[in-house]
N, C-alpha and C positions, 0 to 999 in steps of 0.2 A: 273582870280578872279575879277580884277577890271572891266573887260568887263561886267561880269554878274551883279556885284554890281551896276554899273552905268546904265545898261540896266533896272534893277529893279526900281532904283531911277527915271529914266526918265519916266517910265511907271506909277508910282504912285505919283510922285512929279515933279513939273514944275521948276526944277533948271536950270538956264541958263548954256549953255555949255556942257550939258551932252550928247547931240546928236553927239558930235564929236567922241565919242567912237563907233558909229555905222559905221564910215568910215574906211575902210581897210588901206587907205593911212596914216590916222593920227596914227592909232595904230601901224602900221609897223614902222613909223617914231620914235615913242616913244619907240618902242622895240629895234631898232638899237641904239638909244642914250643911253638907259639904259644898253644895252650889252656892249658898248664901255666904259661906266663909270665903270662898274663892273670890266672888264678885265684890264683897264689901272690904275684906282685909287686903287682898292683893290688887283690888281695883284702884286704890289710891296710888299704888306704885305704877300701874299702867298709865294712869292719867299724868303723873309726873314725867314718865318717859315720853309720852306723846307731846307734852309741853316742851321738853328739851329738844325734840325733833322738829318742833314747830309744825306739827300736824294739826293746823287749825282750820276751823270752818270759814268759808268765804261766803258772806251773807249778802244777797242782793237786797237793795233798799225797796221794799214794797209798801213803804208808808205805814208800817204797823208800829204801835207804840212799844218802845223798848227793844225793837228788833236789832238795831245796829249795835247795841250793847253786847250782843252775842258774837260779834265779829271776833274771830281768833280762838273761840272756845274749841277745845280738842274734839276732834271727831274720829271716826273709825273705832268708836267704843264698842261696836259689835264684837270685837275680839274678846272682850270681857265676857260677853254672853256666850260666845262659842266655847270658851274654856270652862264656864260654869255649867254648860250642858254636857260637853264631851267627857270631862274628866270623871265626874260622878257616874255617868253611864257606863264608861269603860270599867270602872271599879266594881260597881254594884249590880249591873245588869247581867243577864245570861247572854254572852256574846255568840252563842250558837243559835240563838232565836232569830229567825228570819225577819220578824217585825223590828227588832232592835237594830239588826244590821242595816235595814232599809232606812230607818231614822238616822243612824250615824251617817250614811251616805248622803242623805238629804241635807244634814246640817253642814257637812264639809262641802258638798257640791254648791249649794246656795251661798255659803259663806265665801267661797272662792270668787264667785261672780260678783258678789257685793264688794269684796276687797278690791278687786281689779277696778271696779267702778270708782271706788273712793280713791284708789291710788292714782288714777288718771286725773281726777278732780284736784287733788291735793298737790301731788308732785309734778304733774305734767301741766298744771295750771289750766286745764280745760274744764270750763264750768259744766259742759254737757256730759262729761264722764263717758262711761261705756256706751257706745251706740245702742239705741233701743233695739235694733234687730239682733244684736248679739245677746242681749239679756233674753229676749224672747226665745232664741235658739237654745240657750242654757236652760230656761224653764221648761221648754218642750222636751228637751234631751232627758231632764230629770223625770218628767212625766211618763216618758216612754220606758224608762228603766223601771219605774214603779209599776206601770200598767202591765208590762210584760211579765215581771216578777209575780205580781198578784194573780195573773191569769194562769201562769204555767207552773209555779213552784209547787212541789207536792205537799208542802207543810202548810200552805195557806188554804184553809178549808172552812166551811161552815157546817153546823150540825143542823140537819133537817129531819122532820118525821118522814118516814117512808111507808106508813100504812099500819094496819092493825096487827094483831098477833099471828095472823096466817101469813108467814113468810116462806118462800120457796126453800125447800130443804137443801137444794144444790147452790144456794147463794154463798159465795165466798167473801163477800164484802162484810167487814166487821160491823155489827149492829148492837145496839143497846136497847134493852127493854126498860121502858119508863112507864110511870103511872102518874096520871093527872085526874084528880077526882076519883071516879070509878072506872075510868077508861085506861086501858093499857095500849101502849103504842111503841114502835121501834123508831129509834133515831139513827142516823148514819152521818159520818163526816165526809162531805163531798165538796168537789170544786163547783163554784157557783158564781154567777155574775149578779146575784141579788144583792140588794142593799135595803137599809131600813128607810122608810119614808114616813114623814110626820103626818098626823091627822088622817091616817088611812086605817081601815079596820084590821087588815091582816098585817099592817106595819111592814110590808115588804114589796119591793119593786125589782123586776128583773130587767136589766138593760137590754137583753135580747128581744124583749116585747116591743121595743121601739120600732123594730122592723117587722112586726107581726103582719102588717098590711101587705107585705110582699108576697105572702102565701107560705106554703109548706117549705120547710128547710131554712127558715129564717134564723134558727138557733146557730147555724154555721158562721154567721157574721156577728155574733155577739161580741167577740173580741174587738172588732172595729169600733162598735158603738161605745163599749166600755172604755177603750183607749181614748176616744174622742172626749168623753166626759172627763177623764182624768186630766187630759191636757188643758181643758178649758178651766177646770177647778184649780189646778196648780198655778197656772198663769194669772187668773184673776185674783186669787187670795194673796199671792205674793206681791202683786202690784197694789193691792188694796192696802196691805200693811205698809208699803212704802209710801203711799199717799197720806196715810194717818200720821206718819212720823213727821209732824210739822211743828208742834209746839211741845214744850218740856213735859215729859212724862206720859203723854197721851198714848202713844203706841205701846209703850212698855207696860203701863198699868192695864190697858185694855187686853193685851196679849196674856198677861198673867191670869186675868179672869177667864179668858178662853182656855188657857192651859189647865186650870183647875177643872173646868167643865169636862175637857177632853180626858183628863185623868180618871175622873169618876166614871165617865162613860166606857172607858177601856176596862176598868175594874169590873163593872157590872156585865159587860159583854164577855169578859173572860171567866166569869164565875157561873157555873152551871146552875146553881140554886137560884141566884138572883135573876139571871137571864130568863130562866123558866117562869119565875114568879111575875117579872115584868112583861113576859110574852114577847121578848125580843130575840134576835138572832145570837145564838152562842157561837163564839169564835174561839176555837181552841188555840192556846199559847198566846193569845193577845193580852192577857193580864200582865204580862212582862213589861208591856208599854207603860205601866204605871210608874216604873222606876225612871224612865225617860222623861215622862210628864212632870214628875217631882223635880227632876234636874232643871227642866225648862222653866217651871214656875220660880224655883229658887234663883235662877239666873236673871229672870226678869225683875223679881223683886229686889234682889241684890243690886242690879244695875240702876233701879229706880232710886236707890239711896243717893247716887250721884246725878241722876238724870231729872230729879224733880226740880221744880222752879226754886231758884234760878239754876239751870243746868250747869254742872261743872264739866260735862262731857256729852257729846251726842253719839248715837249709835251708828249713824251713817247708813249707807246701803249695806255695809257689812252685816249690820244687825237687822235692818228692816226687811230686806229681801229674804234673809234666812228665817226670821220669824214667821213671815207669811208662807214660805215653802214648807216649813215644819207643821204648821197648823193644817194646811191643805192635805199634805201626805198622811198625817196622823188620822185625820178624819176619814180619809179614803180607806185606810187600812182596817179601821174598826167599823167600817160600813155605816158611817154616820155623816157622809159628805152632803147629803140632801138637807141636813140640818144647818149647814153652814150660813145660808141667808139669815137664819134666826141668830145663831150662836155668834156669827161675826157680823152682826147687823151694823155695828160702827163702821167697819171696813166697807160694807156695802154702800152705806149712805155717803161716805167720803168719795167712793168711786163714782156713784150716780151724780153727785153734786158737780164733779168735774165734767162728766160726760154731758150733762144737761147744759152746763154753762157754756162749754165749747160749741155744742151742737146749735144751741139757741143763738149764740153770737154769730156764728157762720150763716145761719138762716136768715137772721134779720139784716145782716150786712149785705147779703145777696139780694133780698127783697126790697129793703128800704134804703140801701146805700149807707147805712150806719149800723154798726154792731151794737146790740143791746144785751144787757145781762139780767139773769134771774137773781143771782146772789151778788152781794157787794164785792165778794171775792171768793174764789174757790181754791182748795177744798173747803168744805163747810165750816171747819173750826176757824179758818181765817175770816169767814163771813161774820162770825160772832166777835172776832177781835176787831174788825172794822166797826161793829156796832157799839164798841166801847167796853166789852166784857173783859175782865182780866184773865190772863192765861189760866191761873189757878182755878178760877171758878168754871171755866169752860172744861178743863181737864176733869175736875171733880164731878161735874154733872154728867160728862160722857162716861165716866167710870160707873156712876150709879145706873145709867141706862144700860151699860154693859152687864151689870149684875142682874138687872131685871131680865134682859134677854137670856142670860144663863139659866135663870129659874124657869122661864118659858120653855127653854130647850129641854129641861128635865120633864116638864109637865107634858110635852109631847109624847113621852114614852108610854103614858097611859091614856092621854086624851085623844080618842080616835072616833 
């Protein structure tokens, strides 16, 4: 809103300082500052309000040290994260940008699903919350919206080289002549199902090629393959963040690290000079996502002020499902979703630990008549709790691993 307002004032009136709002760096800085202010200053009021309404966490006794002391701690704190993301984004981002619009839809959509789940748990006293099939339907619904928009919206393009200087004279498609070294070539903004892939020489992968074995005309079904990948990614990352939210500050801090990584990737993908230097796909208009990423990081860090051990509030599914959905959709829009296994390695390990534990237990019970376990408890962070590690030590070490994974993610841009 403020971006559009100041852009209008700058165009029609010569007020000093209005040009600042044209710069992504300034608006992203304001976004993270406002997000931190909302979550830290007004977060205390939200916690007090939830206390008065007795919106407390119901904790199952899993035999973990200090676990039952968390009984009654306010939950649904994801509301703080939602406000910390949406308000700065609405004020400082370009609301006509399709990428920003999609991120706002994602935040609200997943926030509503998480809120309904928490509401059923807290006020309906149903520990299971929203049925799993309804969560999946909500996640798939969001994925379909994102996939369809990415594939058909005219402003969602990528810039690709289209050959040498010998271009047909009757071509009506806008092209730009560029130089790399001593070579001249033309680039063109086109619709594409390509994405960046790590550790590969050309650094690009076209989803349509999954069906190449079917013969000629496989490109016609590219949308089906692309949509399938989007559905899997959104569902998996959203649930991964949900499973990671098990001890104080783990999901929040890990998500902040991932948010910084995504923000930098969005900036370099939306900058022609840096994208060309790194030899990665340039995505027009995607740089505006830096403002959203800044708000996301600010909201996570601000929430961590109250969520660090011992937590004064839990984010609940209102926060964890939203965080996972945001990370997945953001990565898809900047064509970096194949980096998610590295960037979101903590989420991946948490999901795998649960999958392996459940699968092995069922297998051994069927074969030996007695279920056996790989871990003392899953998800993985509970395994270390069972081994006697303090929550703070587990969280700090997971954060360090998250930072290492973020660095490896950046390295993949040049390591091919």
